[in-house]
N, C-alpha and C positions, 0 to 999 in steps of 0.2 A: 557359546562356551569356549569357543577357539580363540576370540577376541580377548573374552575374560583370562583367559589361559595366557596370551601373549602378555597382556597387562600384569598378569601375577610376576610371570617371572622375570619382566621387566624391572619389575621392584625388588628383585631378589639378588643376592650376592651370586654372581655364577663364578663357576660351574655350580649347578645344582642338580640333583637328582630328585625322581619320582618313580615309588612304584605302582602307583595308582593308574589301572587300566583306563578309565576315562580321560584323564591327563594324558597319559601316551598316546592316546587316539587322537586327542586334540594336538599334541605336539608333533604327529606324524605329519597332521594337514599344514601345519604351519613350516616345519622343513620342508614339504614337498611344494609350499608358495614361496620358498627362498627366504622366509622372514625371520628364521632362527637357524644357527647351525647346532645341532646335536646329534648324539648316539642314539638310536632306538633300538629295541630289541625287536626280533623279528615276530611277526603277528602270531607264529605257533608258540610262542613262550608260555609255558605254563601259567595260568591265571587261577588263583583260588580265593573267593567271595571279593572279587574285584580289584585284587592286590596281584601284580606279576611277580615272578619270582625274578626276574632280572630287570634292573633299572633302567629308565631312559635319562640321560644325561643332557641337560641344556649347558651348551658352553658358550653361548652368544647371541644376542639378538643382533640381525644384521642391519646394514644401514637400512635397507628396504622395509624391515620390521619397524624401525624407529619412525620411518617416514609416516608409514600406514598408522603409527600410535598417534603422531601428532596431527593425521588428516580424519581421523574416525572420533567423533564427539563420545565421551563416556556415558552412559545412561546412570542418571541416579535416582532414586526413589525407591 
C-alpha cells in the first residue's frame, strides 16, 4: 500500500489533500522515510468510517522519493 500510495501522489498535481485513514497512515510512513513532504494530522484525530476529520496534505515528492520510484518496479496484473 505504501509504494502504491507514493505512486498515486506522484501522478497528482500537488499539493493534494486526503481524508482517508489508510492513505494517511501510508503517508505517515512515507514522510517518516523522507520520501514525501506532507502535513499529517495527529494520530488522535477523530476518524469516522475510515475517514479523518482533518486532512493530510502532500506538498511534494522528495528527491529521495523520486529515486525510490525509479528504482522500484511497478507490479502489473
